[in-house]
VOZALUM-308732 format. One record per residue (C-alpha): residue in one letter; x, y negated, z negated. Coordinates in steps of 0.05 Angstrom, whole numbers, plus 5000, padded with zeros to 4 digits. Each point is the difference from the previous one (the first is absolute). Example, Ala and Ser with C-alpha at 12.3 -4.5 7.8 and 13.67 -1.06 7.14 Angstrom:
2
A524650904844 S502749315013 
END
This chain:
639
M770196885736 K503949565046 T493649715030 N497349824931 G506649674982 G499649605065 R493049764983 R502249784932 R505749615030 I495549645050 R495349824945 A505849744958 L502449565057 C493049715009 W499549874926 S506949665001 R497649485051 R493749854958 A504150004935 W504849515032 R494349525017 D496850084931 A506649914964 G500949325035 M493149794979 A500850234929 Q506949654995 K496949355025 K494250034951 Y504950144944 L504149405017 Q493949575008 A497750194929 K506949884969 L500949335036 T493149774979 Q501750204929 F506649615002 L496649385029 R494750034946 E505150074945 D504249425026 R493749575013 I502149865071 Q494749695046 L502050185070 W494949535032 K503249394969 P506849665012 P505650205003 Y497650655030 T494849685046 D500949315032 E494649485016 N498450345066 K499050674964 K506450285031 V504950424961 G505049614958 L507550154995 A499350194926 L496450645020 K506550295026 D503449884932 L494050324966 A500650615045 K507450064984 K498449984924 Y494650535004 S503850465048 D505850004950 K495150164945 L496650555039 E506650235031 C497150045070 C500549685069 E499749234996 N496649945069 E494650484980 V498749624935 E499949335038 K494950265050 I495350264946 I500549354960 E498349615063 E493750455010 I498049864927 R501049255012 C495850005064 K494450374965 A500249514942 I499349415048 E494350365037 R496550124934 G501249264978 T497149765067 G494150474992 N498749754929 E500049285023 N495550175058 Y495150354954 R499749414952 T498549515056 T495650405049 G497450604959 I502950475051 A503150594963 T506250415022 I499850754991 E505750495008 V498250575047 F503550664993 L499250395065 P500250755011 P507050335001 R499550215074 L500149285024 K507149805020 K498749264987 D501449684932 R495750384951 K498649384957 N496449435034 L496649364978 L492949845023 E496049374986 T492650064985 R494349664964 L497350374940 H492549895016 I500350485058 T497550714993 G504150644995 R497650195071 E502749345028 L506750094965 R500650715028 S498549735069 K505249464993 I505450484977 A498350485056 E500449455052 T506449684973 F504150644994 G497250405058 L496050514961 Q493150315016 E495149694951 N495650604988 Y505950464985 I503349624943 K498549924927 I502249424956 V502350094928 I500749384954 N501450024926 K499550775002 K492849965027 Q497250125068 L497649355034 Q492549975002 L498049765070 G493449674980 K502649564943 T504249375004 L507350014979 E498549544941 E494650474975 Q505250575001 G505149614961 V504749905059 A504549404986 H505749605033 N506650395007 V496650674990 K503150645029 V495750355053 M501450725019 V497650275068 L498550745006 E499350315070 L495350575015 K503250175068 Q507050165021 S505249715048 E497449445043 E506050075048 D498150735015 V492849775014 R502349525054 K504050555034 N494250465009 F492649805007 Q497850704980 L504149964937 E496849334985 E493250315005 E502050574954 E503049534949 Q494049555001 N495750604989 E504550214944 A499549344967 E492450005007 L499950704970 K504149764941 E495649404989 K493850455002 Q503650474953 I501149434950 Q492649815005 R497850724989 T504750054941 K496749404968 R493050275016 G501650704973 L502949724936 E494149534989 I495350605006 L504050414951 A500549424952 K492749865004 R498550724983 A505049984944 A496949364972 E492950304996 T497550154931 V499650745020 V505450365037 D498350725018 P506550394994 E497350565044 M498549525057 T506149534991 P505950414975 Y505049515030 L497949474951 D503350384944 I505649624965 A504950424960 N505649884950 Q507150265005 T497950704980 G494650035053 R494049934954 S494449515018 I499849354962 R494049554987 I500449315029 P495749424976 P494649865051 S502149265003 E506850215026 R498550625038 K498749665067 A506349574996 L504250604980 M497250425056 L501449475052 A507049894972 M501850745001 G496650105068 Y503949435032 H506450244967 E499350725026 K498449735070 G506149554997 R504550574977 A497350435058 F502349445048 L506749964964 K501250735012 R499049885073 K504649404996 E494449555024 Y502149444953 G496149455035 I493350354987 A502250264932 L501449314970 P492849725005 C497450634967 L505049954944 L498649264989 D492550154996 A501550544950 D504049504957 K494149515003 Y495150524974 F504750284946 C500349304972 E492650044986 C501150604952 C501749914927 R507250004977 E498750614954 L497950435058 L506049815043 D504650184942 T497350714995 V501550205073 D506149885044 N496049825063 Y500949244992 A507550074990 V500750455060 L496049495041 Q504949454982 L505750435026 D496250155064 I498649265014 V507349804991 W502350605041 C495349815056 Y502449295002 F507150275002 R498750475057 L496649445038 E506649604988 Q495749454968 L502350014926 E500849245007 C492449945004 L499250354934 D501849454951 D498350424939 A503750645019 E503949974935 K493649904962 K496750605033 L505950454986 N500449784927 L492550124994 A500850705029 Q505650154949 K495649734943 C493950425024 F504450625004 K502449884929 N492949914973 C497650615038 Y505750474990 G502649754933 E507049794979 N505150485032 H494050365032 Q498350364934 R492549935010 L500750295070 V504350584975 H494850144945 I494350025052 K503650375056 G505950324968 N505049665046 C501249345038 G504050255060 K494649855052 E498849294976 K507449835007 V498549915074 L496249364982 F505849744959 L504750155058 R496049545046 L499249484944 Y507649964990 L501250005076 L495249415010 Q502949634941 G506950095030 I497749755068 R496549404970 N506149814959 Y504750075060 H495649555042 S499949514941 G507649984999 N500550384934 D505050515023 V502050264930 E492750164983 A498950275069 C505850484992 E497450224932 Y493050165025 L502450335064 N504650474961 K494250174954 A496050195063 R505850405027 Q500950384935 L492550174999 F500450215073 K505550504981 E495650284945 L494050055045 Y503450275062 I497050685018 D503950555034 P495850205061 S501650734989 K496549964933 V493749725033 D500350585050 N500450504942 L493649724970 L496749975068 Q501150745007 L496450114933 G493749685029 F500749294973 T499449385043 A505949545017 Q496949454957 E499150474940 A507150245010 R503049294997 L495849794941 G501350654962 L507649985012 R500449274976 A495950174938 C504850584985 D506749685017 G500850415063 N499150694968 V496250445050 D497450514950 H497749464950 A496849615059 A496250635022 T497450094929 H498349264994 I496149995064 T496150644982 N498449724931 R497849345030 R495550365050 E496950394942 E499049374958 L496649655058 A495750605014 Q497850014927 I498449255001 R496150095065 K496250584968 E498249574940 E497949415043 K495950485044 E496650274938 K498349294978 K496949865067 R496150664996 R497149814932 R498349315027 L496350295060 E496350504955 N497849414955 I497649615061 R496050615023 C497050054930 L497749284999 K497450065072 G495950604975 M496749534951 G497949555057 Y505649485004 S503549815064 T507150205013 H502249264997 A496549904933 A503150634972 Q507049805023 Q499449314970 A497450254933 L505450544995 H505449495017 A497549534945 A499850594952 S507050255018 G497150665024 N495850164939 L493350275023 D496149854937 E502549284998 A498549935075 L492750214987 K499449494944 I502649455046 L494850195053 L494549994949 S502149324973 N501149685068 P493750115042 Q502849595057 M505150555013 W494450505012 W498449665066 L507150055029 N498950325069 D504550475038 S502249825071 N498450705023 P494849955057 E496750634976 T498649674932 N497949345032 N494750345043 R496150274942 Q492549824999 E498249334969 S492450114996 P498950404938 S495150595001 Q493549964961 E502250624962 N506249654973 I495949394982 D495050434963 R505750344962 L502549334973 V492949784985 Y499150654961 M506049804959 G496549364980 F502749485051 D495849515038 A498550245072 L502449375035 V506449984958 A501050755013 E499449895075 A504949424998 A505050414961 L499550585048 R501249535058 V506149714967 F502950694985 R497750305066 G495350514971 N504550244943 V495150144944 Q505450134948 L503549335010 A493449635005 A497650304934 Q506649884963 T500149285024 L492849854980 A500850354932 H506449624985 N496749335018 G493450084964 G495850215060 S502649465049 L505749925049 P506049574980 P500049335038 E506850135032 L497150585042 P496549815065 L492550104999 S498049835072 P501050485059 E503949455036 D505450064947 S500650755011 L503550365055 S497049985070 P495750595025 P503350595033 G498149775071 T505149555035 S499149475053 P504449935061 S503849444965 D501250474942 S502950525047 A504649485030 G502249804931 T501250734982 S504450075062 S503949374984 A500850234928 S502650675025 T505149655043 D502349574942 E500550614957 D504550345051 M504549405002 E500349974924 T501750744998 E505549905052 A502949414960 V499950394935 N503050625030 E505849595029 I501449744929 L499650714970 E505050275052 D505449544972 I498750204927 P505350514985 E497950674972 H506050044953 E499249554939 E507549854999 D500649835073 Y502549304983 L506150324964 D501950435060 S505549715044 T505650305041 L504049364982 E503149995070 D498649255010 E502449854929 E506650375012 I501649585062 I498149344968 I503850134936 A506450145042 E498749415044 Y499449494943 L505650304960 S504449915062 Y498049265001 V502249924927 E506550395013 N501549575060 R499149384957 K504850294949 S505250195053 A499649305032 T501149684932 K506250444986 K503049865069 N499249254991 
END
């Protein structure tokens, strides 16, 4: 007991040092925001006399201005004067940059460096806009001592594309540029060569991981965008509503939605591991693809709102909220999406699920981020209001660890325990019943979905028995919404579908040269011998399909079907080059499988995983920012 207490004390002391540093930074950002607001209201131009002389040196009037604002803010005059001087210097720098851009075309960009660098986090860099993204990355790396291949650049909430020019990507003068680093402390690397090697390997692995993520998601999205998706072969492409039931997505939006959700899940996986630098590019890609979906779809599910929270949270944890100009817009958008999805006062959510306790976690983070943003914008009253809302929700959502242990002993998982207790206001018995009922509901839904798939496979087998390929059967059933009779009518009305081949090698190796016996059978039915032979070649000896096609088309083959052997599949024998191609294809297939499996590993099994949180980070940050607000109030009272 004593040892544990000691550990907690050591951790508290370590946190105090970090909190002291963060408190100073937060206080400075608050004062910067308030002073900028005052200067704007009073229409004061610091870069002009009497605040700046002809040599661009500070004027005497600035001291009087600092006295005025320090009285207004009831804080230290020297601190206010120092911050106003920083604002003045930056205004002059910006003015010089603007003049330089007008006369020379050389733009100035504001570079925000990774938090670990001890130098000034915000730096100005001059560049021409016709250079490529790769050239800009190289310039940033060289200027600030970073390793080019281990950084990513984010501008206007988008990853910088290396092959395009800055102009093509909408990069303009005075834009904010955020630098993400894929490797850790450079100082530690210099101390130990072995550590350098390990960290470089780590960075390379992370870069490869990002590329595999993109490849895996592209494969899944391609499969999702196909006209036919076989649920038995691709169960991970299922998209469900809030009850867990599958929903149909328009084919035109299926690919974009799959990419959006895939990148979001991958980004969330990195967030859980606190790898914010890798998470952010995934989340920004998810945002890009969600924007390709229709507004009606985004209003029916809460994914888009959760993504907005995750993006702002990621910027905050990277200590780069200044780079996110539209943080307020994103948070307001999240709030609006939650309202559309859950209904006013959550009544739609309560109607569907019977409670809204689990979703309150999302609102806690929303209020917390709104409080942080308002504090950094100098709006201490609004900040206090939102932070207190977050604190109140935290009290409601806090879970007694002993209650989680009780549910664990009943055979439930820790995640189920947390979600169940929040859904039932902390009542253990009710939570146990809730979890059990939810398990039964999901089991019933899975049973129904499985039955749908069984009927689908049975219908496919039925159509295959009539001579159609698996692919043709799948496509027809998809078009007919699973109705077997309608699917058969579609096949009969669309002869080009009859020729859809399977990729199964066993099917592809069927004989192409029809037997005389089969030709005679078609001739006996009244078809011309040459046409009969051509039909059998097209359908690889399938008499039933050949007869149906010829009968349906008045004794001839439809023009859209190939008539020459060259248009058919190649003979079963393979050349050496074919074998090499097969080997290469096999290797590509293995790589694709690896990429897809890596994506699937990060897709959580529990459908409400995004609602599960221990709230440990939120608890610390709420206390931290409320202390900043309280310190401001205390300082005001003292003065």
